[in-house]
N, C-alpha and C positions, 0 to 999 in steps of 0.2 A: 306763890297763892297764899291767901290769908287763912284758909281752912285746913283743917288736920288730914288733908288727902291729896294725892298726887294725880294729875291727869297723864297719862301715857297714852302715846299715839304711835301707829306705823308710819313709816316715811312715805307710804302711799298717799297720805294726805297732801302732799306737794305744797305745803305751807312754805312762805318765805322763812328762812333761817332765822331772820331777825325777829319775826313775829313769835316763833316757837321760843325763842329765849326770852322775849318779853312777857310772855304768858307762862314762862316756868315749866314748859312741857318737857317730859321725858319721851324722847323719840328713839323707836327702835329701827335702825337702818335695815331695810330688806335687801335681799342678795339678788343679783342679776349677773347674767353671764355674756360678755360680748367678746365674739370672734375668738372663743375658746378660753377666755380669761375671766376670772370671778372678781366682781367687785361688790362693795357696799353702797347702797343708795342712801347717803347722808343728806340731809337737806341743804347743806353748804356744798354738795358736791365735790368734796375734798379729794376724793379718788379719782374722779373723772368728770369733767365739766359736761354739761348738758350739750354744749355745742359739739364738742368732740365725739359725744355719744351719737347724736343725730347724723354727724357727717360721715361717721363709720357706717350707719346705717343706709345712708345715700349712695355709699360706696359699695353696696351690695353685701355687707356682712350682716349676720343674723345675730339676734339676741334672744335670750330666753330668761326665766325667772325660776327662783328656788322657793318651795314652801317654808313659811316661818314654823317654828316647832314649838312644843311645849316648853322646852328648855330655854328657848329664846325668849319666851314671855316670862318665864319664872326669874331668869337673870336680870330682866328689866324691872320686875315688881320687888325683887327680894330686898334691895337696899331701902327702898320705903317701907316695906312691911317691918323689917328689922328696926327701922327707926320709929316704929310705933304709929305709922300713917296707913291709912286705907288707899285704895287705888280705884280709879275711874279710868277705864281703857276703852279706846274707840278703834273698830276693826273695819276694813275693807269689807263691802257687801259679801255676804255669804253665798250668794248668787254667782260671784266672780272669782271667789278664792276659798280655800279651805281655812284660811287664818282664823276666822271666828271659830269654826269647830276646833281648832287647836287652842285656842284661848279659853274655850269652855272647859276643855279638859285641864288646861293650866290652873283655872280657877278651882276645880276640885282639888287638885294636888296642893295648891297653896292654902286652900282652907284647911286641910288636914294639918298642914305644917304650922299654919299661924291661925288658930281657931279663933282668935280674939280679934281679928281684923276682918275687915269687909272688902270685898273686891267686886266690881260690877264691869262686865264686859258688854259693850253695846254693838250689836250688828247695825252698822249705819245705813245698809241698804244703798251705798253711795261709794262713789269711787272719786280719786283725785281730790280736787278742792271742794267737791260736795261734802267730803268728810270734814273740811276746814270750816264749813258753815256751821257745822255742829260743834266743832271744837271751840270755835269763837264764842258760840253762846255759852259753852260750858265755862269758858274762861272767864268770861264776864259775870256769870252766875256765882263762880267760886269766889271772884273778887268782891262780890257784894255780899259775902258772908252766907251764901247758901250752903246747906248741907251736902254730903255726899248724894243722898236720895234726891234731894230738890234739885241738885245740878244735873243728875242723870235725867231726871223727868223733863228738865227744861229743854235738853237736847232731844231726847227720844220724841217729845211731842212734836217737833218740828220735821222729823222724817217724812211722813206721809206727803207733806206739802213741798219738799224740797225739790227743785227742778233742775234736771241736768240736761242740757241741749250740747251735742257733739257732733263736730264735723271732721272726718278723717280724710285728709288729702289723698293719702297713698293708700288706694283701695287693696293693694296686694298684702298689706299687714291685715286687713280684715279678711281677706281671703284666706290666709293661713290660719286664721282663728276661727274659721266656719262662719263668719259673718255674712258673706256673699260668695256666690259662685264664682268660678274662675271665668266663665265667660262674661258675666256682669262686671266683674272687676276690670276685664280687659276692655270691655266697651266703655265702661265708665271712665277710664283713664284717658281713653283715646278721645271721647267727646267732652271732657272736663265736666262730667257729671259728678256732683259730690253727694255721697250718702249722708243724710242726717239721721242721728239716731239720739235716742233718750233713754234714760234709766227708769225703769218700770216701777210699779208699787212694790214688786217683789225683789227690786234690786238688779234685775237682768238689763243689760244692754241690748236694744231692740231697734232695728231700722224703722223710721217713721215717714221719711220723704227722701225725695231727691231734689237737688237744684243744680243747674248749669252755672257754674262760675261763683266765686266767692260773694260777690255782691248779691247775687240771688240768695245764697245761704244766710247772709246776714238779715235780708229783708224777712226771710222766713222766721227766723229766731226773734226779730222783733214782733212780728205777728203773733207769735206764740206769747210773748211776753204782754202783749196787750190784752190777751185772753185770759193770762193767769200770772199775775204779778202783783206783790204787795210793796208798793214803792215807798212807803212812808218809813224812813230810818232803816232802809233796807241796803246792806252792803251787797254788791254784785262781785262775784269771783270770777276772774277770766283767767283760764289755764290754756297754755299753748305750748306745742312741741316745736320749738325754735322758729317761732313764726310771730315775732314781737310786732311788726307793722300790721298783722291781720288782727291781733288783740287790741292794738290801739284804734284801728277801724271800727271794730266791734264796741269799743268804750265810747267812741265819739257818737256813734248812732244811738247808744242807750241814753247818753247825756241829751241828745237833740230830741228824743222822743219821750223821755220821763224826767229829766232834770236830776238825774242821780248824781249824788255827789261822792259817795263813799264807793271805792273799788279796791280790790286786792288782786294784782295781776302778777303771775308767777309762771314759771316753766312746769310742764308735765315731766316729772322726773323719769329716769331710765325704767322703773319697774313697770310703771303703766306705760311709758313710751315704747317699751318692747313689743307690747300688743297692738298700739295704735299707730305706731311709726310717726316720722316727721310731718309737720304741716297740720297737725291737728289742732282744732281750736274748740274749747269747751266753755259754756257760759252756765254759771251755777248761781241760784238765788232761791229765795223764799218765795213760794206762790201764795194765792189765797184760797187754793183749792187743791185737790189730789193731783198726783203724777199722771202722766198719759200712761195709757194701757197699750201693749203691742196689738 
């Protein structure tokens, strides 16, 4: 980055490792537990591939996640602060995790230790590659010579219009997370009914509709994009949990309907995937009006 501040992100952003390196991001690997063993969710999946992770879930094993701490944030920020740099940090939605709350505490502690430095932590009210949309904007602003405050503002002003559409294939993961009842999970799975969810203005994941089969899900998302999409120079992010064919089908439909040229497609990492399960598809982009409400 050309400016005198670092951009730090949690690995829940699910960015491709290559982009994180290109944008010179500092990435904090989040912790997950799979079948009784603890791992770190690096963006290059060096400790466990996403394929192995989702195959293990399909085999009936369970996964859980651990909360990031003030210590984790301080350890990530300190090298930059000690080098005389400020910090811009992006957090998973505060409505889905306590990460942002921990980052606020870490900011207070860091400011006591480094009173001459500036630290801004942003509650993205987003998840997975929804965070990546904002991080991309921040990286571009920084490379254009914007200040820390200008870069933070460029990302924050996008949050209200950032769209997240999510289809979860395995309803039992949503059941365990309290998103759907046991009965509806069973019926939905038996009838091939897929719940379609969105992230609300408050940053919560909320059910919006149901569709039978993947093609109907794609049709629904395309219809919502026609209502609320800013296609000019808009990069569409598509995240999937071991469903690359589904992601490519979604991409083809978006190109057919909007002529979109810029896409970033990547896996949903194990920390987010522990809660959504395999077969999930998420489409994330900037709209021209606010997010849907529950």
